[in-house]
N, C-alpha and C positions, 0 to 999 in steps of 0.2 A: 504494500500500500504506500502510495507516494503523497497522498493529500488527505487532509481531514475531511471526511464526508459525513459520517454520522458519529455522534457522541453516545457511548454506552456507559452507564453509570455503574461500574464495578469498583470494589475497593482496591486500593493500591496493592495489597498483598495477593489478591486474585490475579492481577495483571502481571505481577513480577514477584515470584517467591524467592528469588535469589538475593535481593537487596531491597531495602526500604527506600521509598521516595515519597514526597508529599502527594496526597490525594489530588491536589489541584493540578500537579504535573501529569498525573495519570489521565485525568479527564481531558486535558488539552490534547494529549497525543493519541489517545486510542480511537480507532475507527473500525467498524465492522467490514468496510469495503477495501478491496485491494486495487490499487491503481498502478497500471503499467504504462510507462512513458514510451510512446512510439514516435519515431521520426519518419515522416512520409516524404518520399522523393519520387519524381516522375521524369521520364525522358521527354524529348520534344514531341515524339509521335503521340505519346499518351496525352500530353498537354494540348496538342492541336485537336485531338479527338474530343476532349472535354469542352474546349471553347466552341467547337463546331456544334456539339450537342447542346451547348448552353446549360450544362449541368453543374458548373462550378461557381460558387458564390463566395467571394473572399471576405472572411470575417476573422476576428481574433479566435485563437484556438480555444479559449475558455468559453466561447459562445459558438461552438462549431455548428454550422449549418451546411451540410455537404450533400446536395441532392444527388441521389442515384448511387451513392457508395458510402458505406460505413455506418450510418445511423442505426440501421437494423442490426448490424453486427454488434455494435456497442450495446444495444438493448438486450440482445440475446445473451451475451456473456454476463451482463450485470444481473439480469433477472434470474439466470440459472446458477451463477457461481459468485455473485457479487464482485465480479472483476470489472473495473472501469478502465477504459483506454483513454489516455490523455494524448491527443494528437498534436504534434508539433510539425509545422510546415517547413519543408526544405525543398519545395518545388524548384525545378530548373537548375538543380545542382548536378545533374547527371546527363552526359551526352553519350548515349549508347552507340556502339559500333553497329552500323546498319548491316554489315555483312555477317554479324554473329546472331545465331538463332538458338544456340544451346543455352538452356536456362542456368546451368551451373556457371558457364563462362560469363553470362550477362550479370548474374548476381555478384560474382567475384569482381567483375569490372566496376560495378556500382560501388561496392564496398571500398575498393581501392581508390576510386576517384573522389569519393566523399571523405575518405579517411575514417570510416566508421570503426569504432570500438565500443563494445557494450560498456556503459558507464560514462561515456564521453559527455561533456557539458554542451547543451544546446539550448539557447534562450533561458539560461539559468537553471536548467534541469538535467539530472543524470538520465541519459537515454538508455532504456532497457532493450528495445527492439527497433530494428530497421525494416520498414516495409517499402519495397521498391515496386513501382508500377512502370510498365512498358507498353507501348503500342505495337511492338514487333511480334511477329509470329515465332513462338517458342516450341510449337508442336504440342503444347499442353498449357493449361490455364495457370499453373503456378508451380513453385518449387519452394520448400520451406524446411531447411535443415535446422533443427533446434540447437545443434552444437555451435552454429554461427550466430544465434540470436538475430537472424535476419531471414526474410522471405522475399520472393519476387512474384508478381502477378501480372498477367498479360490480358489486355482487353481485346486481343485479336484471336479469333474473329467474333468474340462475344458481343452481344448487345449490352449497353451500359446498365440495363436493369438487372443483369446478373452479377454485377461487380460485388454486391453485398455478399452473395453466396460464396464467391471465390475468396473474398477476404475472410469470412468466417471459417471456411475450410482450412486455409493456409495458417491462420492464427491458431487454430486448434492444434496443428502440428507442433507449434511452439510450446505447447504444454504436453508434448510427447504422445499425442493422440495419433494413432496410425490409421491407415485405411481399413474399412470394415465392409462386410457384405450385407449389412442390415439396412432398414429404412432409416437412413441417417445422413446428415450432411457430410459425414466422412466416407460415404460410399461414392467413389469417383463417378459412377454412372447415374447417381441420383442427386448429387450435391447441388445441381442448379435448380432443382424442383422442391427442395425442402430446406428449412433452416433449423431443424431440431436434431438433437443428438440421441443416439440409442443409450440404453442403460450402461453398457460397458464403457462407451466413450465418455459419458458423464463422469463415471467413476475415475477414469484416467485423468481427466482434466482437474477434477477435485483433488486428486492425489498430488498433482504437480503445480497447483495454482500459486504456491508460495515459493516457486523455484528462483525467482529473481531476487537479488540481494537488496538490502536497504543500505543507503549511504549516509554516513555521518561525517560532515565536514567540521573539523575542529580548528578554531582560530584563536588568537590572543591579541590583546593590546600590548604595548611596551610595558616592561616591568615584571615579566614572568613567563612561565611556560605551563604545559599541561602534561599529565600522564594518563593515557598515551600522548605522545608529542603531537603538536599541531600537524594536520594533514587530513587526507580523506581515507576513510575506512569503510569496509563492507561487512555487513552482519546478516545473519538469517532473520527472516521475519519473526517478530516476537521476542528476539533477544533483548536482554537488559544490559546496558553498557554503563559502567561506572567511570567517570572522568574526574580527575583531581587537578585543581589549580595549584601551582607552586610559584610563589613570588620570589623574585631575586632580592638581593640585599638592598635594604632601604625602601622596599615597596611592600604593600600589603594587598591581599585579594580583596576586591570590592564586590563584584556580582557577575552573574552569567547573563547572556542574552541567548535564549534558545528560541529560534524561529520568531524573533521579535518580542518575546516575553521575558521578563526579568525574574531571576531566581537568585537566592543568596546562600543556599546550602552548599557546602563544600566538604567532601566530594558530592557530585551530582550523579544520579542514576537516570539514564535516558532509555525508555522503552522503545524499541525499534519496530514500531508498527508503520513507519513511514520514513522518508528521507528527512534529515534534520541538519541544521547549521547551528553550531554551538560556539559561542565566543566568550572567552574569559577576559574580564577587565580588572586592571590593577591600578592602584593609586600610590603616589609617593608619600611616605610618612606612615605613622603607626596608628592613626585613628582620627576621629572627627574632633570637633571642638571649635576653638576660635578660628576665624578666617573664613573665606568663601570657597566655593567649589566650582566645578565646571558644568554648566548646563549642557544637556544633550538635546539636539534638535531632531525632531521626527516630522515627516511630511506625509500627507494623505495622498495615496496613489489610486484612489477610487474603490479600494477594497479594505484597506487597513492602513494604520500609521506604520511607516517603516523608518528604521533608524537611519539618520543622515550623518551623524557624527557629533563628536564633542566640540564645543565652541570654547577655544582657549582664551579666556579673558583674565588670566592671572596677572594681577598688578596691585599696587597699593591704592590706586584711585582709578577713576573711569578710563577705560580704553575702548576703542571701536574695532570690532573684528568683522570682516566680510567673508562670507562663505558661499561659493558657487554650489548650488544644489545639484546633486548627481542623480538622484532617483527621479522617477516620474512624479510630477506635482499636478494633480488633476483639478480642473475647474469644475466644481460641483455646486449646484444651486446658486450660481453666481458668485462664489467666493473660493479662494484658496485657503485650505486649512492646514495649519502647522501646530506643533506642540513643543514646548520646552519642558524638560523633566530634569530634576536633580537626582541623579543616580549614584552620586558619590556621598560620602559621609560629611559633607560640608554644605554651607549655605552660599548661594549666589546672590549678588546684589545687582539688580537689572534696572537700568535707567530708561532705555529706549530700544525699540525694535522696529525694523523696516524690512520691506520686501520690494525688490526691483525686478521688473520684467525687462529683459534685454532683447532688443529686436535684432533682425538679421544684419543691420548696419552697425551694430554695436552700441546703439544709443540706449541709455538707461531710463526707464519710466517708473516712477514711484507708485506703488500700489497702496492705496489708502488703508490704514488699519481701521477696521470697522468693529472689531470685537476682541476683547482679551478677558479671559475668565480664569482666576486663580482658584484651585479646588478648595482652598481654605479661606482666602480673603474675599472671594466673590469677584465682581467686575473690577478690573484694573485698567480698562482701556485708556482712560485719560492720563494715567500715570506713565504709560508706556509710549504715548504718542510724542512726547516732547523730551528734549535734552535739557533737564533741569535738575533740581535737588530732590525731586520726588522719585524714590526708587522702590522697587518691589523685591522683597526678599523671597527667594526660592529655596526652601529648606529641603533636607533629604526626604525623598519619596513624594515631594509635592510636584504639581503639574500646572502649567499655564496653557490653556487652549487659545489659539490665535486664528483670526479670520481676516483676510485681506481682499479688497475688491480689485478686480482687474483694471489695469491702466491702459492696456492695448489688447487687441484681439488675440485670443489664444493661438490662432493660426499664424500670427505674426511674431510670436515669442520664440526666440532661439534658446534661451535658458533663463534661469532665475538666480538672483543674488540675495541672500539673507544677511542682514546687518544687525548686529547687537552692540549696544553700548552699556558698559557696566564694569564691574571688577570683582575680584576675589583676592584673598590673601593667603590662599593655601600654599604651603611651602613646595617648591619644585626642586628637582635634582639639579645640582651644579656641575 
């Protein structure tokens, strides 16, 4: 499973009996559905057929609408096995050899040209499967060796209405399901007329539906390392992985960010029901108390607030720091939404915040601050609009929600700059 789809309320000890972790962590991570990330690629012949038939509608993968191929396949696997395919588009990445008609040679050619390896990163996701489509005659509808984690399907000479059946048949092979002689989609002579599996084939897919590994990406800020060391690791579905943060001399462990959520226990145990990104953060010094901290900026991407980074305003008095936003900042209901959080053990003293939209000519346009709400102090909009003596204290665990009105059209915006004026007195390494 690669994404959170359903939350099932079990106790932490039922989910992972090898090590304790907080019940909140278990609830966030567990899902009853398994998601397999699939990279779709097609050659020019396949693409020209789709455009000719008018069956392809380009939309984000998260809102896939693909007429004539794959929706029924997706529904069949989910309804029968709770397997969800998350499609990532890589169309036009493969230029097939027009003189080659052998499916093994064509598939190997596509793998080589794309540079496919199971687990490779594409659009921020670890890819489990490669599905290749060709419009060339292979002498058969498909070829799907599970040991390659890849399959190839041909639309020649099939009508587009049969593409779903071909996809379902070939993807079933990836779960080690072989041909059969029953009234089943795995029967080569009947697969174009049915989308159901026989009892034996259902059992085979169920026995192998957890075969793809789950990925854990471990990262750190400066000031420490982790055990296991930072890197990418693979684990079996349902495994529980314990990670320990270890600070270097002069630093202390502060917190974890696991898939955008903050946790403070160390070590931390992560249940591997999906892919995860885990980052350990450290701070210089032995603890909180006097002085200020570093606020962390989060931006709204249309689905959730994602961490943008720590804003370094360490100084004895007010300093101004400008940060170019790296993540997608979505215009929603007429405003841009951002958050400032104090994730350290110190207090930040914030005087003013600004957001600039930068156009394609490099000109900065100030986006008016329309809303600022402190989770303890309430509305603080007027305090954060001006550079004056009125500051807002952001203490550990506190949050300020910010909203800015657009200054230019979203389509004319090349990137955004966030500006903060304030200070902290937290000791820094020399």
